[in-house]
C-alpha positions as CSV (number, residue, x, y, z in Angstrom):
1,M,-38.4,0.6,-19.2
2,A,-34.9,-0.2,-18.0
3,Q,-32.4,2.6,-17.6
4,R,-29.9,2.3,-20.4
5,E,-27.3,4.8,-19.3
6,I,-25.6,5.0,-15.9
7,V,-25.3,8.7,-14.9
8,A,-22.6,10.1,-12.6
9,S,-24.8,10.3,-9.5
10,L,-25.9,6.7,-9.9
11,F,-22.3,5.6,-10.4
12,L,-21.3,7.2,-7.1
13,Q,-24.2,5.4,-5.4
14,M,-23.0,2.1,-6.9
15,M,-19.4,2.6,-5.6
16,R,-20.7,3.7,-2.2
17,A,-22.8,0.5,-2.0
18,G,-19.9,-1.7,-3.1
19,A,-17.6,-0.2,-0.4
20,N,-20.3,-0.4,2.2
21,N,-21.1,-4.1,1.4
22,L,-17.5,-5.1,1.7
23,N,-17.1,-3.1,4.9
24,R,-20.0,-4.9,6.5
25,N,-18.4,-8.3,5.7
26,V,-14.8,-7.5,6.5
27,E,-14.5,-10.2,9.2
28,M,-16.0,-12.9,7.0
29,V,-13.5,-12.1,4.2
30,N,-10.6,-12.0,6.8
31,A,-11.6,-15.5,8.0
32,L,-11.1,-16.9,4.5
33,N,-7.3,-16.6,4.5
34,V,-6.0,-20.0,3.7
35,F,-3.2,-20.1,6.3
36,P,-4.5,-20.6,9.8
37,V,-2.3,-17.9,11.3
38,P,-3.4,-14.4,12.5
39,D,-2.8,-12.6,9.2
40,G,-6.5,-12.5,8.2
41,D,-6.4,-9.0,6.8
42,T,-7.6,-9.4,3.2
43,G,-11.0,-8.0,3.9
44,T,-9.5,-5.1,6.0
45,N,-7.0,-4.2,3.2
46,M,-9.6,-4.3,0.5
47,S,-12.2,-2.3,2.5
48,L,-9.7,0.4,3.4
49,T,-8.6,0.6,-0.3
50,I,-12.1,0.9,-1.8
51,T,-13.2,3.2,0.9
52,S,-10.3,5.5,0.1
53,G,-11.4,5.6,-3.6
54,V,-15.0,6.4,-2.7
55,K,-13.9,9.0,-0.2
56,E,-12.1,10.8,-3.0
57,M,-15.2,10.6,-5.1
58,E,-17.3,12.2,-2.4
59,K,-15.5,15.5,-3.0
60,F,-17.0,15.6,-6.5
61,A,-20.5,14.4,-5.6
62,H,-22.0,17.3,-7.5
63,E,-20.2,16.3,-10.7
64,E,-22.4,15.3,-13.6
65,N,-19.6,13.9,-15.7
66,I,-19.0,10.2,-14.9
67,G,-15.5,10.5,-16.2
68,K,-14.6,13.1,-13.6
69,L,-16.0,10.9,-10.8
70,A,-14.0,7.9,-12.2
71,E,-10.8,10.0,-12.2
72,A,-11.3,10.8,-8.5
73,L,-11.9,7.1,-7.8
74,A,-8.7,6.2,-9.4
75,K,-6.7,8.8,-7.4
76,G,-8.2,7.7,-4.1
77,L,-7.5,4.0,-4.9
78,L,-3.9,4.7,-5.7
79,M,-3.2,6.5,-2.4
80,G,-5.2,4.1,-0.2
81,A,-4.0,0.8,-1.6
82,R,-3.0,-1.7,1.2
83,G,-1.6,-5.2,1.0
84,N,-1.6,-7.5,-2.1
85,S,-5.3,-7.7,-2.2
86,G,-5.8,-4.0,-1.8
87,V,-3.3,-3.3,-4.6
88,I,-5.0,-5.7,-7.0
89,L,-8.4,-4.2,-6.2
90,S,-7.0,-0.7,-6.7
91,Q,-5.6,-1.7,-10.1
92,L,-8.9,-3.3,-11.1
93,F,-10.9,-0.2,-10.4
94,R,-8.2,2.2,-11.7
95,G,-8.4,0.4,-15.1
96,F,-12.2,0.5,-14.8
97,S,-12.0,4.3,-14.1
98,K,-9.6,4.9,-17.0
99,A,-12.0,3.4,-19.4
100,L,-14.6,6.0,-18.4
101,A,-12.3,9.0,-18.9
102,G,-14.2,11.8,-20.7
103,N,-17.6,10.1,-20.5
104,E,-20.7,11.9,-19.5
105,T,-22.6,8.7,-18.8
106,M,-21.9,5.0,-19.1
107,S,-23.7,2.6,-21.4
108,P,-24.1,-1.1,-20.9
109,R,-21.4,-1.8,-23.4
110,Q,-19.1,0.8,-21.7
111,L,-19.7,-0.9,-18.4
112,A,-18.5,-4.2,-19.7
113,E,-15.5,-2.6,-21.4
114,A,-14.6,-0.9,-18.1
115,F,-14.6,-4.2,-16.3
116,Q,-12.3,-5.6,-19.1
117,R,-10.0,-2.6,-18.9
118,G,-9.7,-3.2,-15.2
119,V,-8.7,-6.8,-15.7
120,E,-6.0,-5.8,-18.2
121,T,-4.6,-3.2,-15.8
122,A,-4.5,-5.6,-12.9
123,Y,-2.8,-8.4,-14.8
124,K,-0.1,-6.0,-16.0
125,A,0.6,-5.1,-12.4
126,V,1.2,-8.7,-11.3
127,L,4.6,-10.2,-12.3
128,K,3.4,-13.8,-12.1
129,P,-0.4,-14.0,-12.0
130,V,-1.8,-17.0,-10.2
131,E,-5.0,-18.5,-11.3
132,G,-7.6,-19.3,-8.6
133,T,-7.3,-15.9,-7.1
134,I,-9.1,-12.5,-7.3
135,L,-7.6,-12.1,-10.8
136,T,-9.3,-15.2,-12.1
137,V,-12.6,-14.1,-10.6
138,A,-12.3,-10.6,-12.1
139,R,-11.3,-11.9,-15.6
140,E,-14.0,-14.5,-16.0
141,A,-16.6,-12.1,-14.6
142,A,-15.5,-9.4,-17.1
143,E,-15.7,-11.9,-20.0
144,A,-19.3,-12.8,-19.0
145,G,-20.2,-9.1,-18.8
146,G,-18.7,-8.5,-22.2
147,K,-20.6,-11.3,-23.8
148,R,-23.9,-10.2,-22.2
149,S,-23.4,-6.6,-23.3
150,R,-23.5,-7.7,-27.0
151,S,-27.1,-8.8,-26.6
152,T,-28.7,-6.3,-24.2
153,N,-29.2,-2.6,-23.7
154,D,-29.8,-3.0,-20.0
155,P,-26.9,-2.3,-17.6
156,I,-28.6,-4.4,-14.9
157,E,-28.4,-7.5,-17.1
158,V,-24.7,-6.8,-17.8
159,L,-23.8,-6.4,-14.1
160,E,-25.9,-9.4,-13.2
161,A,-23.8,-11.5,-15.6
162,V,-20.7,-10.1,-14.0
163,V,-21.9,-11.0,-10.5
164,N,-23.2,-14.4,-11.4
165,E,-20.0,-15.4,-13.2
166,A,-17.9,-13.9,-10.3
167,K,-19.8,-16.1,-7.9
168,A,-19.4,-19.2,-10.1
169,T,-15.7,-18.7,-10.6
170,L,-15.2,-18.0,-6.9
171,D,-16.8,-21.4,-6.2
172,R,-14.3,-23.0,-8.5
173,T,-11.2,-21.4,-7.0
174,P,-10.6,-24.4,-4.6
175,D,-10.3,-26.6,-7.7
176,M,-7.6,-24.2,-9.2
177,L,-5.5,-23.8,-6.0
178,P,-4.9,-26.9,-3.9
179,V,-4.2,-24.8,-0.8
180,L,-7.7,-23.5,-0.9
181,K,-9.2,-27.0,-1.2
182,Q,-7.1,-28.2,1.7
183,A,-8.3,-25.4,3.9
184,G,-11.9,-25.8,2.7
185,V,-12.3,-22.1,1.6
186,V,-12.7,-20.0,-1.5
187,D,-10.2,-17.2,-2.4
188,A,-10.6,-14.4,0.1
189,G,-9.7,-11.7,-2.5
190,G,-12.3,-13.1,-4.9
191,E,-14.9,-13.0,-2.1
192,G,-14.1,-9.4,-1.4
193,L,-14.4,-8.5,-5.0
194,L,-17.8,-10.3,-5.3
195,L,-19.1,-8.3,-2.4
196,V,-18.2,-5.0,-4.1
197,Y,-19.8,-6.2,-7.3
198,K,-23.0,-7.2,-5.4
199,G,-23.2,-3.8,-3.7
200,M,-22.9,-2.1,-7.1
201,L,-25.7,-4.3,-8.5
202,S,-28.0,-3.7,-5.5
203,V,-28.2,0.0,-6.4
204,L,-29.1,-0.7,-10.1
205,T,-31.8,-3.1,-9.0
206,G,-33.1,-0.6,-6.4
207,E,-32.6,-3.0,-3.5
208,V,-30.7,-0.5,-1.3
209,V,-30.3,3.2,-0.9
210,V,-26.9,4.1,0.4
211,D,-26.4,6.7,3.1
212,Q,-23.1,8.6,2.6
213,A,-22.5,8.5,6.3
214,A,-22.7,4.7,6.3
215,I,-19.3,4.4,4.7
216,Q,-16.5,4.4,7.3
217,E,-13.9,7.0,6.4
218,N,-10.7,5.6,7.8
219,L,-8.1,7.1,5.6
220,P,-6.8,10.7,4.9
221,S,-7.7,12.0,1.5
222,L,-5.3,12.9,-1.3
223,E,-5.7,16.6,-0.7
224,S,-4.7,16.2,3.0
225,L,-1.4,14.6,2.0
226,A,0.4,17.9,1.6
227,E,-1.0,19.2,4.9
228,M,0.3,16.1,6.7
229,A,3.7,16.5,5.1
230,H,3.7,20.0,6.4
231,D,2.7,19.0,9.9
232,N,5.5,16.5,10.0
233,A,8.1,19.0,8.8
234,Q,6.9,21.8,11.0
235,A,7.0,19.6,14.1
236,K,10.7,19.0,13.6
237,I,12.3,21.8,11.5
238,D,13.2,25.4,12.3
239,P,11.8,27.7,9.6
240,A,15.3,29.0,8.9
241,T,16.3,25.5,7.6
242,I,13.4,25.3,5.1
243,E,15.2,25.0,1.7
244,N,12.1,25.5,-0.5
245,G,9.8,27.8,1.3
246,Y,6.7,28.1,-0.9
247,C,4.0,25.4,-0.9
248,T,2.8,25.5,-4.5
249,E,-0.3,23.7,-5.8
250,F,-1.9,24.0,-9.2
251,M,-3.6,22.0,-11.9
252,V,-2.8,22.0,-15.6
253,D,-5.6,21.8,-18.2
254,L,-4.1,19.6,-20.9
255,Q,-7.2,20.1,-23.1
256,T,-6.9,23.8,-23.8
257,T,-7.5,24.9,-27.3
258,R,-6.6,28.5,-26.7
259,R,-3.0,28.0,-27.8
260,P,-0.6,25.3,-29.0
261,V,0.9,23.2,-26.2
262,D,3.6,20.5,-25.9
263,A,2.7,16.8,-25.8
264,F,2.5,15.7,-22.2
265,S,4.4,12.8,-20.7
266,E,3.9,12.3,-17.0
267,G,7.3,10.7,-16.4
268,E,9.2,13.5,-18.3
269,F,7.0,16.2,-16.6
270,R,7.7,14.8,-13.1
271,E,11.5,14.6,-13.8
272,E,11.8,18.1,-15.2
273,L,9.6,19.6,-12.5
274,S,11.7,18.1,-9.7
275,Q,14.5,20.6,-10.5
276,F,12.4,23.4,-9.1
277,G,11.9,22.0,-5.5
278,D,11.0,19.0,-3.4
279,S,7.9,17.2,-1.9
280,L,6.7,16.8,-5.5
281,L,3.4,15.0,-6.2
282,V,2.2,14.7,-9.8
283,I,-1.1,12.8,-10.7
284,S,-2.5,13.0,-14.2
285,D,-4.9,11.6,-16.6
286,E,-5.7,12.5,-20.2
287,E,-7.2,15.9,-19.3
288,L,-5.7,17.2,-16.1
289,V,-2.5,17.2,-14.1
290,K,-2.4,17.9,-10.4
291,V,0.8,19.2,-9.0
292,H,2.0,19.8,-5.4
293,I,5.6,21.1,-4.9
294,H,7.7,22.9,-2.3
295,A,9.6,25.5,-4.3
296,E,11.8,28.5,-3.5
297,H,10.9,30.1,-6.8
298,P,7.4,28.9,-7.6
299,G,7.1,31.0,-10.7
300,D,9.7,28.8,-12.4
301,A,7.6,25.7,-11.8
302,L,4.5,27.5,-13.0
303,S,6.2,28.7,-16.1
304,Y,7.5,25.3,-17.0
305,A,4.1,23.7,-16.4
306,Q,2.4,26.3,-18.7
307,K,4.1,24.7,-21.7
308,Y,1.6,21.8,-21.4
309,G,-1.7,23.7,-20.9
310,D,-3.6,26.4,-19.0
311,L,-2.9,26.7,-15.2
312,I,-6.0,26.5,-13.0
313,K,-6.6,26.4,-9.2
314,I,-3.2,27.9,-8.2
315,K,-2.4,28.2,-4.5
316,I,0.9,29.4,-3.1
317,E,1.7,29.7,0.6
318,N,4.8,30.9,2.4
319,M,5.7,28.0,4.7
320,R,8.2,30.0,6.7
321,E,5.6,32.5,7.6
322,Q,3.1,29.8,8.4
323,Y,5.5,28.1,10.7
324,A,6.5,31.4,12.5
325,T,2.8,32.2,13.0
326,A,2.0,28.7,14.2
327,T,4.9,28.8,16.7
328,E,4.3,32.4,17.7
329,G,7.3,33.7,15.8
330,H,10.6,31.9,16.1
331,T,12.8,34.8,15.3
332,S,16.0,36.2,16.7
333,T,16.5,39.6,18.3
334,H,19.4,42.1,17.9
335,S,20.8,43.9,20.9
336,H,18.7,46.9,19.8
337,G,15.5,44.8,20.3
338,K,14.6,44.7,16.6
339,Q,13.3,41.4,15.3
340,V,15.1,40.0,12.2
341,E,14.6,36.9,10.2
342,N,17.1,34.0,10.5
343,P,19.2,33.5,7.4
344,V,18.2,30.7,5.1
345,I,20.5,27.7,5.6
346,E,21.0,25.3,2.8
347,V,20.5,21.7,4.0
348,E,22.4,19.2,1.9
349,K,20.5,16.1,1.0
350,K,22.1,12.9,2.2
351,P,22.6,10.1,-0.4
352,Y,20.1,7.6,1.0
353,G,17.1,7.5,3.2
354,I,15.7,4.1,4.4
355,V,12.1,3.3,5.4
356,S,11.3,0.0,7.1
357,I,7.9,-1.5,8.0
358,V,8.0,-3.5,11.2
359,A,5.9,-4.4,14.2
360,G,7.4,-4.3,17.7
361,S,9.2,-1.6,19.5
362,G,12.3,-3.7,20.0
363,V,12.5,-4.6,16.3
364,A,12.0,-0.9,15.5
365,D,15.0,0.0,17.7
366,I,17.2,-2.6,16.1
367,M,16.2,-1.2,12.6
368,R,17.1,2.3,13.7
369,S,20.4,1.3,15.1
370,L,21.3,-0.2,11.6
371,G,20.5,3.1,9.8
372,V,16.8,3.1,9.2
373,D,15.5,6.7,9.1
374,V,11.7,6.1,9.5
375,V,10.0,3.0,10.9
376,I,6.4,2.5,10.0
377,E,4.4,0.3,12.3
378,G,2.9,-2.5,10.3
379,G,3.0,-6.1,9.3
380,Q,0.5,-8.9,9.5
381,T,-3.1,-7.6,10.1
382,M,-1.9,-4.0,9.9
383,N,-0.6,-3.3,6.4
384,P,0.3,0.4,5.8
385,S,-1.1,2.2,2.8
386,T,0.7,3.8,-0.1
387,E,-0.1,7.1,1.5
388,D,1.5,6.0,4.8
389,I,4.7,5.3,3.1
390,V,4.6,8.5,1.0
391,K,4.2,10.4,4.3
392,A,7.2,8.7,5.8
393,I,9.3,9.5,2.8
394,G,8.3,13.2,3.2
395,Q,10.2,13.2,6.5
396,I,13.5,12.2,4.9
397,H,15.8,14.7,3.1
398,A,17.6,12.3,0.8
399,E,18.5,11.8,-2.9
400,H,17.3,8.2,-3.0
401,I,14.9,6.2,-0.8
402,I,15.2,2.5,0.0
403,I,12.0,0.7,1.3
404,L,12.1,-2.5,3.3
405,P,8.5,-4.0,3.4
406,N,9.5,-7.0,5.5
407,N,6.2,-8.7,4.6
408,K,5.0,-10.2,1.4
409,N,1.6,-8.4,1.6
410,I,3.3,-5.0,1.7
411,I,5.7,-5.3,-1.2
412,W,3.2,-4.4,-3.9
413,T,1.9,-1.4,-1.9
414,A,5.5,-0.2,-1.5
415,E,6.0,-0.5,-5.3
416,Q,3.2,2.0,-5.9
417,V,5.1,4.7,-4.1
418,G,7.5,5.5,-6.9
419,D,4.5,6.8,-9.0
420,V,3.7,9.6,-6.6
421,V,7.0,10.9,-5.1
422,D,9.7,13.0,-6.7
423,V,12.7,11.0,-5.5
424,P,14.0,7.7,-6.9
425,V,12.8,4.7,-4.9
426,T,14.2,1.2,-4.5
427,V,11.9,-1.4,-3.0
428,L,13.7,-4.5,-1.8
429,A,11.4,-7.5,-1.7
430,T,12.0,-8.5,1.9
431,K,9.3,-10.8,3.1
432,T,10.4,-11.2,6.8
433,I,11.9,-9.0,9.5
434,P,15.1,-11.2,9.5
435,Q,15.5,-10.6,5.8
436,G,15.2,-6.8,6.4
437,L,17.8,-6.9,9.1
438,A,20.2,-8.9,6.9
439,S,19.8,-6.5,4.0
440,L,20.7,-3.5,6.3
441,L,24.0,-5.1,7.2
442,A,25.0,-5.0,3.5
443,F,24.0,-1.4,3.0
444,D,26.8,1.0,2.0
445,K,26.0,4.7,1.9
446,D,28.9,5.3,-0.5
447,A,27.8,2.7,-3.1
448,T,25.6,3.4,-6.1
449,S,21.9,2.5,-5.9
450,E,22.3,-0.4,-8.2
451,T,25.2,-1.8,-6.2
452,N,23.3,-1.4,-2.9
453,K,20.2,-3.1,-4.4
454,M,22.4,-6.0,-5.6
455,N,24.3,-6.4,-2.4
456,M,21.3,-6.0,-0.1
457,T,19.3,-8.4,-2.1
458,S,22.1,-11.0,-2.0
459,A,22.4,-10.6,1.7
460,Y,18.7,-11.2,2.6
461,Q,18.5,-14.1,0.1
462,A,21.5,-15.8,1.8
463,I,19.7,-16.3,5.1
464,R,17.0,-18.7,6.2
465,S,14.3,-17.0,8.2
466,G,11.6,-18.6,10.4
467,E,8.6,-17.6,12.5
468,L,6.7,-19.2,15.3
469,T,3.1,-18.3,15.8
470,Y,-0.2,-20.1,16.6
471,A,-3.3,-21.4,14.7
472,V,-6.5,-19.4,14.9
473,R,-8.7,-22.3,13.7
474,D,-8.8,-26.0,12.8
475,T,-7.7,-26.9,9.3
476,Q,-5.4,-29.0,7.2
477,I,-2.4,-27.7,5.3
478,D,-0.5,-30.1,3.2
479,E,0.2,-33.1,5.5
480,H,-0.4,-31.1,8.7
481,Q,-3.6,-31.6,10.7
482,I,-3.9,-28.4,12.7
483,K,-6.0,-27.6,15.7
484,Q,-6.9,-24.2,17.0
485,G,-4.2,-23.0,19.4
486,D,-1.4,-25.3,18.0
487,Y,2.0,-23.7,17.7
488,L,3.1,-23.3,14.1
489,G,6.7,-23.2,12.9
490,I,7.0,-21.4,9.5
491,T,10.0,-21.1,7.4
492,E,10.1,-19.1,4.1
493,G,6.3,-18.8,4.2
494,K,5.7,-22.6,4.6
495,I,4.4,-24.4,7.7
496,E,7.0,-26.9,8.6
497,V,6.2,-27.8,12.2
498,V,3.0,-28.1,14.2
499,G,3.3,-28.7,18.0
500,K,1.6,-28.4,21.4
501,D,4.7,-27.2,23.3
502,L,6.2,-23.7,22.6
503,M,9.9,-24.7,23.2
504,D,9.7,-28.1,21.5
505,T,8.1,-26.5,18.4
506,A,10.7,-23.8,18.3
507,L,13.6,-26.2,18.5
508,T,12.1,-28.5,16.0
509,L,11.7,-25.6,13.6
510,L,15.3,-24.5,14.1
511,D,16.4,-28.1,13.3
512,E,14.3,-28.0,10.1
513,M,16.2,-24.7,9.3
514,A,19.5,-26.6,9.4
515,V,21.0,-24.8,12.4
516,D,23.6,-27.6,12.5
517,G,26.5,-26.3,10.4
518,A,25.4,-22.7,10.6
519,D,27.6,-19.9,11.9
520,V,25.0,-17.6,13.6
521,V,21.5,-18.0,14.8
522,T,19.5,-14.8,15.7
523,V,16.5,-15.1,18.0
524,I,14.0,-12.2,18.3
525,Y,11.4,-12.9,20.9
526,G,7.9,-11.3,20.9
527,Q,5.7,-9.5,23.4
528,D,4.1,-12.7,24.6
529,V,7.4,-14.4,25.5
530,S,8.9,-13.8,29.0
531,T,12.6,-13.2,29.6
532,D,12.7,-16.6,31.3
533,Q,11.3,-18.4,28.3
534,A,13.8,-16.6,26.0
535,D,16.6,-17.7,28.3
536,E,15.4,-21.3,28.3
537,L,15.3,-21.4,24.6
538,T,18.8,-19.9,24.3
539,K,20.2,-22.5,26.8
540,R,18.5,-25.4,25.0
541,L,19.7,-24.1,21.7
542,G,23.2,-23.7,23.0
543,D,23.3,-27.2,24.4
544,A,22.1,-28.7,21.1
545,Y,24.4,-26.6,18.9
546,P,27.5,-25.7,21.0
547,D,29.5,-24.5,17.9
548,V,26.9,-22.0,16.7
549,E,26.9,-18.4,17.8
550,I,23.5,-17.3,19.2
551,E,22.3,-13.7,19.3
552,V,19.1,-12.9,21.3
553,H,17.0,-9.7,21.1
554,D,13.8,-8.5,22.6
555,G,11.7,-7.6,19.6
556,G,8.4,-6.9,21.3
557,Q,6.6,-8.0,18.1
558,P,2.9,-9.1,18.3
559,L,1.5,-12.4,17.0
560,Y,4.9,-14.1,16.6
561,Y,6.5,-15.7,19.7
562,F,9.9,-16.0,17.9
563,L,11.5,-14.8,14.7
564,F,14.6,-16.7,13.7
565,S,17.5,-16.0,11.3
566,V,20.0,-18.7,10.4
567,E,23.1,-17.9,8.4
């Protein structure tokens, strides 16, 4: 007789298998990226994202309530989401998990409803959904699962319907997106999602038994986030300058029936709680709220939180004492030889802190010289996670944070950060490093956040940016017949020039970018370009456009021979 209910332990095995199946096929998914440039990281981003969710589930492997396991999955997905594909995958399974809240087990109908809830959550997260992508695969698969659930009590049949329709829809994606048909591939994100679904199904059908150790644990867990923030602070800060000295962690049980409690709103709760300290993290669902905060008077935070439910799992640690112990007592000594504590010094927050994601030591140095506080190494093929950005923000003592993603695949990841930090965040949708640099030139530390957002956005939108890289395989994009190893000139995300000679391709691209009539051209050369080559391009550019000012910088960036900005 078919098993009609999925229990918690089986659900964990299903998610393990889904993550493991995707992980085994990462390179295949990476190879499906439609543009023949070295940014094939869809599989990597999706694998790291789903692995983060499963890793969080592993902490509750003993849990018999499927809703609790689903809650852990949602938390891990949020903190581990990387790149556009990873963010969408995280939203699909966050919605899936929310549908299971409070459930002991999962019926076939609930399984189908969970897939549908995931689709609704993901579509809400995307400003302009594009059909022929992972979203289409997920939506049509969920519809098939819902239809099948109305005529069967077997979860295997429901999941088989989901998998079969996901595969059929994936095969149709080239007919929905011309760029896929031109490249002769299906959607990479849809392929990654299908691999996860197939892994889940394999457990229900008994085809695999997943070993916990088989899943690669590449990311830090949610619970380690506070420790990492402490490590960063303690590496740089004297204990006397710690403004809020008690690391306070607790959970609030919103479901208490012991006494009347106030109605809970996560946004209002986070805003009110922020007055008691910094380094605030608040994650909640319908039953529990998890809080981490650095407070000088932790009792105030606990008293406020108690309005919403019973406090459980309280942990309070004196960070000044921890630091002094770790550094063998950084104290001062009176002339009498008696040790005394340094006085607490109030450290005023500066108005703004800026986080920028770039690749290349030279580019990073330029960013810092223009006011960036923390540079995260990332970009094509190495997208940072939400947790990486949260960790960077933890190093900045500022009232407002500005994030420059400088890559279209990082924008959505950056936009998740505002949900888990206690400081206002502005994410500028910079898609290239030149756009990020242009926006920094318009930053004004004395302006309001809205004014800065408007001025910085106008600045980066006013420039034309270009990149010169190479093709990793043969393909056809639009009218371009591309061979492996060809040089590719890209402007605003579109391949404009294909060539066999580095310098000729660079100059043709700049001509396409309308250098003639521009005031300034900025050239940033990468790690694979010699100084002689950079000088040659500068000379040829100067000869061709004598009235244009040319700025040249050693960016040291990988993958891209040149980055160009024309204004």
